C-alpha positions as CSV (number, residue, x, y, z in Angstrom):
1,M,0.0,0.0,0.0
2,E,1.5,3.3,-1.0
3,G,0.5,7.0,-0.6
4,A,2.0,10.3,-1.1
5,G,5.5,10.0,0.3
6,Y,5.0,6.8,2.3
7,R,4.6,3.0,1.8
8,V,2.8,0.7,4.2
9,V,5.0,-2.5,4.4
10,F,3.0,-4.2,7.2
11,E,-0.6,-3.9,8.4
12,K,-2.4,-6.0,11.1
13,G,-5.9,-5.5,12.5
14,G,-7.2,-6.7,15.8
15,V,-4.5,-4.9,17.8
16,Y,-6.1,-3.5,21.0
17,L,-5.2,-1.1,23.7
18,H,-6.4,-2.1,27.1
19,T,-7.3,1.0,29.1
20,S,-8.3,-0.6,32.3
21,A,-5.9,-2.0,35.0
22,K,-8.4,-4.7,35.8
23,K,-7.3,-8.3,35.2
24,Y,-10.4,-9.0,33.1
25,Q,-11.2,-6.4,30.4
26,D,-14.6,-5.5,29.3
27,R,-15.6,-4.1,25.9
28,D,-15.7,-0.5,27.1
29,S,-12.0,-0.7,28.2
30,L,-10.7,-2.0,24.9
31,I,-9.8,0.2,21.9
32,A,-9.5,-1.7,18.7
33,G,-7.0,-0.6,16.2
34,V,-4.6,-1.3,13.4
35,I,-0.8,-1.5,13.6
36,R,1.3,-0.6,10.6
37,V,5.0,-0.3,9.6
38,V,5.3,2.6,7.3
39,E,8.3,3.7,5.1
40,K,8.1,7.5,5.0
41,D,10.8,9.4,3.2
42,S,14.1,8.2,4.8
43,D,12.4,7.0,8.0
44,V,10.5,3.9,9.0
45,L,7.6,4.4,11.4
46,L,5.6,2.1,13.6
47,H,2.1,3.5,13.6
48,W,-1.1,2.5,15.6
49,A,-4.5,4.1,15.1
50,P,-7.9,3.1,16.4
51,V,-10.4,1.8,13.9
52,E,-12.1,5.2,13.5
53,E,-8.9,6.4,11.9
54,A,-7.6,3.1,10.5
55,G,-10.5,2.1,8.3
56,D,-13.2,-0.6,8.5
57,S,-14.0,-1.4,12.1
58,T,-15.9,-4.5,11.1
59,Q,-12.6,-6.2,10.4
60,I,-11.5,-5.8,14.0
61,L,-12.7,-8.4,16.4
62,F,-13.1,-8.5,20.2
63,S,-12.1,-12.1,20.8
64,K,-10.5,-14.4,23.3
65,K,-9.0,-17.8,22.6
66,D,-11.7,-20.4,22.1
67,S,-10.4,-23.9,22.2
68,S,-13.8,-25.3,21.4
69,G,-13.6,-23.9,17.9
70,G,-16.8,-21.8,18.3
71,D,-17.1,-18.1,17.4
72,P,-14.9,-16.3,20.0
73,C,-17.1,-13.2,19.6
74,T,-20.2,-14.9,21.0
75,S,-18.8,-16.0,24.3
76,E,-19.9,-13.9,27.2
77,E,-18.3,-16.0,30.0
78,E,-15.7,-14.4,32.1
79,P,-12.2,-15.9,31.3
80,T,-11.1,-18.6,33.6
81,F,-7.4,-18.2,32.7
82,D,-5.0,-16.1,34.7
83,P,-3.4,-13.7,32.3
84,G,-0.5,-13.0,34.6
85,Y,-0.6,-9.3,33.5
86,E,2.1,-7.0,34.8
87,P,0.2,-3.6,35.1
88,D,3.3,-1.5,34.5
89,W,3.8,-3.2,31.1
90,A,0.5,-4.6,29.9
91,V,-2.2,-2.1,30.5
92,I,-2.8,1.6,30.3
93,S,-3.9,3.4,33.4
94,T,-4.2,7.2,33.3
95,V,-1.2,8.2,31.3
96,R,-1.9,8.6,27.6
97,P,0.8,8.6,25.0
98,Q,1.8,11.8,23.3
99,P,1.0,11.2,19.7
100,R,3.3,12.3,16.9
101,H,1.8,14.4,14.2
102,S,4.1,13.3,11.3
103,E,2.5,9.9,10.9
104,P,0.6,9.1,7.7
105,T,-3.0,8.3,8.2
106,R,-5.8,7.1,5.9
107,G,-8.7,8.6,7.7
108,A,-9.9,12.0,8.8
109,E,-9.3,13.6,12.1
110,P,-10.5,11.4,14.9
111,S,-14.2,11.8,15.6
112,S,-14.1,10.3,19.1
113,P,-11.9,10.5,22.1
114,Q,-10.4,7.2,21.1
115,G,-8.6,9.0,18.3
116,S,-6.3,10.6,20.9
117,W,-4.7,7.2,21.5
118,A,-3.1,7.1,18.1
119,F,0.6,7.2,18.1
120,S,3.6,6.8,15.7
121,V,7.2,6.2,16.5
122,S,10.3,6.0,14.4
123,L,12.0,2.6,14.6
124,G,15.3,4.5,15.3
125,E,13.7,5.7,18.6
126,L,13.1,2.3,20.0
127,K,15.2,1.0,22.7
128,S,13.6,-2.4,23.6
129,I,10.6,-4.5,23.0
130,R,9.0,-6.7,25.7
131,R,6.9,-9.7,24.8
132,S,4.1,-11.1,26.9
133,K,4.4,-14.2,29.0
134,P,3.3,-17.4,27.3
135,G,0.0,-19.0,27.9
136,L,-2.1,-15.8,27.8
137,S,-5.3,-15.6,25.9
138,W,-3.5,-13.3,23.4
139,A,0.0,-12.0,23.2
140,Y,1.0,-8.4,23.7
141,L,4.1,-6.3,23.0
142,V,5.4,-3.2,24.9
143,L,7.7,-0.8,23.1
144,V,10.2,1.3,25.1
145,T,11.8,4.3,23.5
146,Q,15.3,5.6,23.9
147,A,14.0,8.4,26.1
148,G,12.9,5.7,28.6
149,G,9.1,6.0,28.1
150,S,6.8,3.1,27.3
151,L,4.3,3.2,24.6
152,P,0.9,1.6,25.3
153,A,0.9,-2.1,25.3
154,L,-0.3,-3.6,22.0
155,H,-2.6,-6.6,22.5
156,F,-2.8,-8.8,19.4
157,H,-6.2,-10.4,19.8
158,R,-5.9,-12.1,16.4
159,G,-2.2,-12.9,16.6
160,G,0.6,-11.3,14.6
161,T,3.4,-10.6,17.1
162,R,5.8,-12.8,15.2
163,A,4.8,-11.4,11.9
164,L,5.5,-7.9,13.2
165,L,8.8,-8.8,14.7
166,R,9.8,-10.5,11.5
167,V,9.1,-7.2,9.6
168,L,11.0,-5.2,12.2
169,S,14.0,-7.4,11.9
170,R,14.4,-6.1,8.3
171,Y,15.3,-2.7,9.7
172,L,16.6,-3.5,13.2
173,L,18.8,-6.0,15.1
174,L,16.8,-7.6,17.9
175,A,18.9,-9.2,20.6
176,S,17.3,-11.2,23.5
177,S,18.5,-10.0,26.9
178,P,20.6,-12.6,28.7
179,Q,18.6,-12.1,31.9
180,D,15.1,-11.8,30.4
181,S,14.2,-14.0,27.5
182,R,11.1,-11.9,26.9
183,L,13.0,-8.6,26.4
184,Y,14.4,-7.8,23.0
185,L,17.1,-5.0,22.9
186,V,16.9,-3.0,19.7
187,F,19.9,-1.8,17.6
188,P,20.1,-0.4,14.1
189,H,21.7,-2.2,11.2
190,D,25.2,-0.7,11.4
191,S,28.5,-2.0,12.5
192,S,29.0,0.5,15.4
193,A,25.6,-0.3,16.8
194,L,26.3,-4.0,16.5
195,S,29.5,-3.7,18.3
196,N,27.8,-1.6,21.0
197,S,25.1,-4.2,21.3
198,F,27.6,-6.8,22.4
199,H,28.9,-4.3,24.9
200,H,25.5,-3.5,26.3
201,L,24.5,-7.1,26.6
202,Q,27.8,-7.9,28.3
203,L,26.9,-5.4,31.0
204,F,24.0,-7.6,32.1
205,D,26.2,-10.5,33.2
206,Q,29.9,-10.2,32.7
207,D,30.5,-14.0,33.0
208,S,27.3,-15.3,31.4
209,S,27.7,-18.3,29.2
210,N,24.1,-18.5,28.4
211,V,23.7,-15.2,26.5
212,V,21.2,-15.8,23.8
213,S,20.7,-13.5,20.8
214,R,17.7,-14.7,18.8
215,F,15.2,-13.3,16.4
216,L,11.5,-14.3,16.4
217,Q,11.8,-17.1,18.9
218,D,8.7,-17.9,20.9
219,P,9.1,-18.3,24.7
220,Y,9.2,-22.1,24.4
221,S,12.3,-22.0,22.2
222,T,14.1,-19.5,24.4
223,T,14.8,-22.4,26.8
224,F,16.9,-24.1,24.1
225,S,20.0,-22.2,25.0
226,S,22.3,-24.6,26.8
227,F,25.1,-24.5,24.2
228,S,28.6,-23.5,25.3
229,R,28.3,-20.8,22.7
230,V,24.7,-20.0,21.5
231,T,24.4,-19.2,17.9
232,N,22.2,-16.3,16.8
233,F,20.6,-16.6,13.4
234,F,19.5,-13.1,12.5
235,R,16.3,-13.5,10.7
236,G,16.8,-10.2,8.9
237,A,19.6,-11.9,7.0
238,L,17.2,-14.5,5.7
239,Q,14.7,-12.0,4.5
240,P,14.9,-9.6,1.5
241,Q,16.4,-6.4,2.9
242,P,14.7,-3.1,2.3
243,E,16.3,-0.8,-0.3
244,G,19.4,0.9,1.1
245,A,19.7,-1.6,4.0
246,S,22.8,-3.6,4.5
247,S,22.6,-7.3,3.8
248,D,25.8,-8.2,5.6
249,L,26.0,-8.4,9.3
250,P,29.5,-7.4,10.6
251,P,31.2,-9.7,13.0
252,P,32.1,-8.7,16.5
253,P,35.5,-7.0,17.0
254,D,38.4,-9.4,16.4
255,D,40.6,-8.2,19.1
256,E,38.2,-8.8,22.0
257,P,35.5,-11.2,21.0
258,E,32.5,-11.1,23.3
259,P,31.9,-14.4,25.2
260,G,28.7,-16.2,24.5
261,F,28.0,-14.9,21.0
262,E,28.6,-15.9,17.5
263,V,26.9,-13.9,14.8
264,I,25.8,-15.9,11.8
265,S,24.3,-14.7,8.6
266,C,22.6,-16.7,5.9
267,V,24.9,-19.6,4.8
268,E,25.2,-20.4,1.1
269,L,25.4,-24.2,0.8
270,G,26.7,-26.0,-2.2
271,P,24.8,-28.6,-4.1
272,R,23.7,-31.7,-2.2
273,P,25.8,-34.7,-3.2
274,T,24.5,-38.0,-4.3
275,V,25.0,-40.8,-1.8
276,E,24.8,-44.6,-2.4
277,R,24.6,-46.9,0.6
278,G,26.4,-50.2,0.5
279,P,25.3,-53.8,1.3
280,P,25.2,-55.0,4.9
281,V,28.4,-56.4,6.5
282,T,28.2,-60.2,6.3
283,E,29.6,-62.8,8.7
284,E,32.3,-63.7,6.2
285,E,33.4,-60.1,5.8
286,W,33.5,-59.7,9.6
287,M,35.7,-62.8,10.0
288,R,38.2,-61.3,7.6
289,H,38.8,-58.6,10.2
290,V,39.5,-61.2,13.0
291,G,43.2,-61.8,13.7
292,P,44.9,-64.9,15.0
293,E,44.2,-64.1,18.7
294,G,40.6,-63.1,18.0
295,R,41.5,-59.4,18.0
296,L,39.7,-57.3,15.4
297,Q,41.9,-55.7,12.8
298,Q,41.4,-52.7,10.6
299,V,38.6,-51.5,12.9
300,P,38.1,-48.0,11.2
301,E,37.5,-49.7,7.9
302,L,35.0,-52.1,9.5
303,K,33.2,-49.3,11.2
304,N,32.9,-47.5,7.9
305,R,31.4,-50.5,6.4
306,I,28.8,-50.8,9.2
307,F,28.0,-47.2,8.7
308,S,27.5,-47.4,5.0
309,G,25.6,-50.7,5.0
310,G,24.7,-51.9,8.4
311,L,25.0,-55.5,9.6
312,S,23.5,-58.8,8.4
313,P,21.0,-60.2,10.9
314,G,23.2,-63.1,11.9
315,L,26.1,-60.9,12.8
316,R,24.3,-58.5,15.0
317,R,24.4,-60.6,18.2
318,E,28.2,-60.4,18.1
319,A,28.8,-57.0,16.6
320,W,26.5,-55.1,18.8
321,K,28.6,-56.0,21.9
322,F,31.4,-54.1,20.3
323,L,29.3,-51.2,19.0
324,L,27.8,-50.7,22.5
325,G,31.1,-50.9,24.3
326,Y,30.5,-54.1,26.1
327,L,33.5,-55.7,24.4
328,S,36.6,-53.8,23.5
329,W,37.5,-53.5,19.8
330,E,41.2,-54.0,20.8
331,G,40.7,-57.1,23.1
332,T,41.6,-60.7,22.3
333,A,39.2,-63.6,22.5
334,E,40.6,-64.7,25.9
335,E,40.3,-61.1,27.3
336,H,36.7,-61.0,26.1
337,K,35.9,-64.3,27.9
338,A,37.4,-63.0,31.2
339,H,35.6,-59.7,30.8
340,V,32.2,-61.5,30.3
341,R,32.8,-63.7,33.4
342,K,33.5,-60.6,35.5
343,K,30.5,-58.7,34.2
344,T,28.3,-61.7,34.7
345,D,29.2,-61.9,38.4
346,E,28.7,-58.2,38.7
347,Y,25.3,-58.3,37.1
348,F,23.9,-61.1,39.4
349,R,25.2,-59.3,42.5
350,M,23.2,-56.3,41.5
351,K,20.2,-58.4,40.6
352,L,20.3,-60.1,44.0
353,Q,20.0,-56.6,45.7
354,W,16.4,-56.2,44.6
355,K,15.5,-59.9,44.4
356,S,16.4,-60.3,48.1
357,V,14.0,-57.5,49.2
358,S,11.0,-59.0,51.0
359,P,7.5,-57.8,50.3
360,E,7.5,-56.2,53.8
361,Q,10.7,-54.4,53.1
362,E,9.4,-53.2,49.8
363,R,6.3,-51.7,51.4
364,R,8.7,-49.5,53.3
365,N,10.8,-48.7,50.2
366,S,8.5,-46.5,48.1
367,L,11.3,-45.8,45.6
368,L,11.8,-49.5,44.7
369,H,8.1,-50.2,44.8
370,G,7.5,-47.3,42.4
371,Y,10.2,-48.4,40.0
372,R,8.8,-52.0,40.0
373,S,5.2,-50.8,39.3
374,L,6.3,-48.5,36.5
375,I,8.5,-51.1,34.9
376,E,5.7,-53.8,35.1
377,R,3.3,-51.4,33.5
378,D,5.6,-50.4,30.6
379,V,6.9,-53.9,30.0
380,S,3.4,-55.2,29.6
381,R,2.9,-53.0,26.5
382,T,6.4,-52.9,25.0
383,D,6.5,-54.4,21.5
384,R,3.8,-56.9,22.2
385,N,3.1,-57.3,18.5
386,N,6.6,-58.7,18.1
387,K,6.7,-62.5,18.3
388,F,9.6,-62.4,20.7
389,Y,7.4,-60.6,23.2
390,E,3.9,-61.7,22.4
391,G,1.7,-63.8,24.6
392,P,0.8,-63.4,28.3
393,E,3.5,-65.7,29.7
394,N,6.3,-64.7,27.4
395,P,9.7,-65.2,29.0
396,G,11.0,-62.2,27.1
397,L,8.8,-59.9,29.2
398,G,10.3,-61.3,32.4
399,L,13.8,-60.6,31.1
400,L,12.9,-57.1,30.2
401,N,11.5,-56.6,33.7
402,D,14.6,-58.1,35.5
403,I,17.1,-56.1,33.4
404,L,15.3,-52.8,34.0
405,L,15.0,-53.4,37.7
406,T,18.7,-54.3,37.9
407,Y,19.5,-51.1,36.0
408,C,17.9,-49.2,38.8
409,M,20.5,-50.9,41.1
410,Y,23.2,-50.0,38.6
411,H,22.2,-46.4,38.3
412,F,20.5,-45.3,41.5
413,D,20.4,-41.6,40.5
414,L,18.6,-42.2,37.2
415,G,16.6,-45.3,38.1
416,Y,13.8,-46.1,35.6
417,V,12.1,-43.5,33.4
418,Q,9.3,-44.3,30.9
419,G,10.8,-44.9,27.5
420,M,13.8,-47.0,28.6
421,S,11.9,-50.2,27.9
422,D,11.7,-49.1,24.3
423,L,15.5,-48.9,24.1
424,L,16.1,-52.2,25.8
425,S,13.6,-54.2,23.7
426,P,15.5,-54.4,20.4
427,I,18.8,-55.1,22.3
428,L,17.3,-58.1,24.1
429,Y,15.7,-59.2,20.9
430,V,19.1,-59.3,19.2
431,I,21.4,-60.4,22.0
432,Q,19.0,-63.0,23.5
433,N,21.1,-63.3,26.7
434,E,20.1,-61.5,29.9
435,V,23.6,-60.5,31.1
436,D,25.0,-59.5,27.7
437,A,21.8,-57.6,26.9
438,F,22.0,-55.7,30.3
439,W,25.6,-54.5,29.6
440,C,24.8,-53.6,26.0
441,F,21.8,-51.6,27.3
442,C,24.1,-49.8,29.8
443,G,26.3,-48.9,26.9
444,F,23.3,-47.5,25.0
445,M,22.2,-45.6,28.1
446,E,25.7,-44.0,28.4
447,L,24.9,-42.3,25.0
448,V,21.3,-41.2,25.8
449,Q,20.9,-41.1,29.6
450,G,20.8,-37.3,29.4
451,N,17.5,-37.7,27.5
452,F,15.8,-38.9,30.7
453,E,17.2,-36.4,33.2
454,E,14.5,-34.5,35.1
455,S,15.9,-31.1,34.2
456,Q,15.5,-31.9,30.5
457,E,18.6,-29.8,29.7
458,T,20.0,-32.4,27.3
459,M,16.7,-32.6,25.4
460,K,16.5,-28.8,25.2
461,R,20.1,-28.7,24.0
462,Q,19.4,-31.3,21.3
463,L,16.3,-29.6,20.1
464,G,18.3,-26.3,20.0
465,C,21.0,-28.0,17.9
466,L,18.4,-29.5,15.6
467,L,16.8,-26.1,15.1
468,L,20.3,-24.7,14.4
469,L,21.0,-27.3,11.7
470,L,17.6,-26.9,10.1
471,R,18.0,-23.2,9.8
472,V,21.3,-23.6,8.0
473,L,19.9,-26.4,5.7
474,D,16.4,-24.9,5.0
475,P,15.6,-21.4,6.2
476,P,12.3,-21.2,4.3
477,L,11.1,-24.4,6.1
478,C,12.1,-22.8,9.4
479,D,10.2,-19.7,8.5
480,F,7.1,-21.7,7.6
481,L,7.2,-23.7,10.8
482,D,7.6,-20.4,12.8
483,S,4.6,-18.9,11.0
484,Q,2.5,-21.9,12.1
485,D,3.7,-21.8,15.8
486,S,5.7,-25.0,15.2
487,G,9.2,-23.5,15.1
488,S,10.1,-25.0,18.4
489,L,10.2,-28.5,16.7
490,C,8.6,-30.1,19.7
491,F,7.0,-32.6,17.4
492,C,10.5,-34.0,17.1
493,F,10.8,-34.6,20.8
494,R,9.9,-38.3,20.7
495,W,12.2,-38.9,17.8
496,L,15.2,-37.7,19.8
497,L,14.1,-39.1,23.2
498,I,14.1,-42.8,22.1
499,W,16.1,-42.5,18.9
500,F,13.2,-43.0,16.4
501,K,12.2,-46.3,18.0
502,R,8.5,-45.7,17.3
503,E,8.9,-44.1,13.9
504,F,10.3,-47.0,12.0
505,P,9.3,-50.7,11.7
506,F,11.1,-52.9,14.3
507,L,13.7,-54.4,12.0
508,D,14.4,-51.0,10.5
509,V,15.2,-49.7,14.0
510,L,17.9,-52.3,14.3
511,R,19.5,-51.0,11.1
512,L,19.2,-47.4,12.1
513,W,20.7,-47.9,15.6
514,E,23.7,-49.9,14.5
515,V,24.5,-47.2,12.0
516,L,24.2,-44.5,14.6
517,W,26.3,-46.4,17.1
518,T,29.3,-46.3,14.8
519,G,29.7,-42.6,15.6
520,L,30.3,-41.9,11.9
521,P,30.6,-39.7,10.1
522,G,30.7,-37.6,13.3
523,P,28.6,-37.0,16.4
524,N,24.9,-36.1,16.3
525,L,24.0,-38.0,13.2
526,H,20.6,-38.6,14.8
527,L,19.9,-34.9,14.5
528,L,20.6,-35.1,10.7
529,V,18.3,-38.1,10.6
530,A,15.6,-35.8,12.0
531,C,16.6,-33.1,9.4
532,A,16.3,-35.8,6.7
533,I,12.8,-36.7,7.6
534,L,11.7,-33.1,7.7
535,D,13.5,-32.5,4.4
536,M,11.6,-35.4,2.9
537,E,8.3,-34.0,4.1
538,R,9.0,-30.3,3.5
539,D,6.9,-30.0,0.3
540,T,3.9,-31.7,1.9
541,L,4.1,-29.5,4.9
542,M,4.7,-26.2,3.1
543,L,2.4,-26.7,0.1
544,S,-0.6,-28.1,1.9
545,G,-1.2,-25.0,4.0
546,F,-1.0,-27.0,7.2
547,G,-1.5,-25.2,10.5
548,S,0.2,-26.3,13.8
549,N,-2.4,-29.0,14.5
550,E,-2.1,-30.4,11.0
551,I,1.7,-30.4,11.1
552,L,1.6,-32.4,14.4
553,K,-0.9,-34.8,13.0
554,H,1.0,-35.3,9.8
555,I,4.3,-36.0,11.6
556,N,2.6,-38.4,13.9
557,E,1.1,-40.3,10.9
558,L,4.6,-40.8,9.5
559,T,5.0,-43.6,12.0
560,M,5.9,-46.9,10.3
561,K,5.7,-45.3,6.9
562,L,9.4,-44.2,6.6
563,S,12.1,-46.0,4.7
564,V,15.2,-46.3,6.9
565,E,17.5,-46.6,3.9
566,D,16.1,-43.5,2.3
567,V,16.3,-41.5,5.5
568,L,19.9,-42.6,6.2
569,T,20.9,-41.8,2.6
570,R,19.5,-38.4,2.9
571,A,21.0,-37.8,6.3
572,E,24.5,-38.7,5.0
573,A,23.9,-36.4,2.0
574,L,23.0,-33.5,4.3
575,H,26.2,-34.2,6.3
576,R,28.3,-34.0,3.2
577,Q,26.6,-30.9,2.0
578,L,27.3,-29.2,5.3
579,T,30.9,-30.3,5.7
580,A,31.6,-29.1,2.1
581,C,30.6,-25.6,3.0
582,P,33.8,-23.5,3.5
583,E,32.0,-20.9,5.6
584,L,30.1,-23.2,7.9
585,P,29.4,-21.4,11.2
586,H,31.5,-22.5,14.1
587,N,28.5,-23.6,16.2
588,V,27.4,-25.9,13.4
589,Q,30.9,-27.3,13.1
590,E,30.8,-28.1,16.8
591,I,27.5,-30.0,16.4
592,L,29.0,-32.0,13.6
593,G,32.3,-32.6,15.4
594,L,34.3,-30.6,12.9
595,A,35.6,-28.1,15.5
596,P,36.3,-28.5,19.2
597,P,33.6,-26.9,21.4
598,A,34.3,-23.4,22.5
599,E,35.4,-23.2,26.1
600,P,32.4,-22.5,28.3
601,H,32.5,-19.5,30.6
602,S,30.5,-21.3,33.3
603,P,29.6,-24.9,34.0
604,S,26.7,-26.3,32.1
605,P,24.7,-29.3,33.3
606,T,25.1,-32.2,30.9
607,A,24.9,-35.8,32.1
608,S,24.4,-35.5,35.8
609,P,20.7,-35.9,36.2
610,L,18.8,-35.2,39.4
611,P,17.3,-38.2,41.2
612,L,14.0,-39.1,39.6
613,S,10.7,-40.1,41.1
614,P,9.9,-43.7,40.1
615,T,6.4,-42.6,39.1
616,R,7.8,-40.0,36.7
617,A,6.9,-40.6,33.1
618,A,9.2,-40.0,30.2
619,P,10.4,-36.4,29.9
620,S,7.9,-34.3,28.0
621,P,8.8,-31.2,26.0
622,P,9.6,-28.3,28.4
623,P,6.7,-26.0,28.8
624,P,7.0,-22.3,28.2
625,A,8.4,-20.1,31.0
626,D,5.9,-19.4,33.7
627,T,3.8,-22.5,32.8
628,A,3.7,-25.4,35.1
629,P,5.1,-28.6,33.5
630,Q,2.5,-31.2,32.6
631,P,3.3,-34.9,33.0
632,D,3.3,-36.9,29.8
633,S,1.5,-40.1,30.8
634,S,2.2,-41.9,27.5
635,L,4.6,-41.8,24.6
636,E,1.9,-43.1,22.3
637,I,0.9,-39.6,21.3
638,L,3.2,-36.8,20.2
639,P,3.1,-34.0,22.7
640,E,1.4,-30.9,21.5
641,E,3.1,-27.5,21.4
642,E,2.3,-24.8,23.8
643,D,0.6,-21.9,22.0
644,D,1.6,-18.3,22.6
645,G,-1.9,-17.0,23.0
646,A,-3.5,-16.3,19.7
647,D,-0.2,-15.4,18.2
648,S,0.6,-16.5,14.7
């Protein structure tokens, strides 16, 4: 939309001012209006006007979020939610803004007192933007000027905060405060301002290692900041820049790099290479790597073959013991026998610890009783359609139960958490020996035990890394998911938690896991497997016009429909495409194991979980800040995202 000397680049209706300090607003205390971003001469303005000045008032709705799907305008019930409003930020009391008179308007002079609420501010005058808490009926933004004054809070009854922030990021740098994830500090697109921005953010916490600079992240995603160095993807670099704006983001000063930051602009990746997977490693090929004393030879070559083709079914029982660290790649046959005897004795001593507990003792041991009850419940429904576990008196179920209870004795701090039975089941199916399966399971848990920690820091970190990789590989897909309130990738939570156990047919899971256990071509291949699945589904997601619910439903319906060979082929191709990029951001190099992790500035929790309650279910996606966590009673259904009000 253009007029004489100005151009409207963004317009959104349903943006209200709340003029009452009451928790619950009535119609008389709401002023409906339209927010616009306007290019005028050499300036860019943010302009709000009530509907009398903005145009057609019938397009502005008084609404509150209606989960029943009915007309939100027809509900007269008082809201039952607690908005959590902060009066100094969220509502207008008696102080009205001083409107500017240089703003372009489409209407005549205001015909009602509401017209005096109209305001316009140059983007260059903004100092910060505060976003509302998650979980409200609708989201709001509060703009603070360089002079220190606050403009009226803008309540987006019909969503649009992310869209507005996306447009503002074309003209400004938005940096999240290290001490308040809902506060964005505003800086213009120039090198001196960028340098100063690092200085200002550093003043908040001189030794902070969790300083996160993000654009357009919802409150849910701001928790995914547990990297030693958190990468900031400036969304403005991914969007077409306005005429005259710089498209390159200058790096921080070379002489004194600011801790906790790495500025990354859009990465140009080369063509994706073609990958062909090889045939499985056969028993004959394996034997060619066995030396005179039973010691394996040319182990790197053997691991490469397992990575490129997997293992033949008859070889898995032997090879998995090496892949999971139960047997040493360097050991001789005699050393392996001695090791197995030692570990067998150790296993049965731990098993005796819980086996010797009498029913009376267990009644006074709520922890053990809780573990036993949770394990019995989960085992009874683990892979029951598999012949190895089917039937009411199947001995495989008893072995699952005994191994998991013994693991509680082995790892007191972690104990048992829902989802572990999913990880043990394929191992016991392949190994078919209680003791060997236990120690192989322990080896697997060494890789993934952080997934089950109560703090969920490891899961948050993995989801953050996945988001980082996806933004490098496919920025348009990330933008689409963001626009549909799915940018947190919480629908990938189950994928990462139990390593795609419920996404592929049982035999395909065996192939996937043995490839991942090789550690090739580098760490975190499971994240690229997730990227590969999303890459395979990107056209369906983006061209079908899916909303957040449809995205969640579509991802859930992929279960048992994916080809493991196709996914592994694409994941390897993505890895090669990334590693071939000469300007790959350092944080991405860290994820792929191409660069050593930057030295953290403060300790970060990794694999030291807090003690867990035995009744605790599998970790669920972390809720938004200020929202109480909800237990996930089952892994059968993908957890739904938290919605940031009516925001879209």
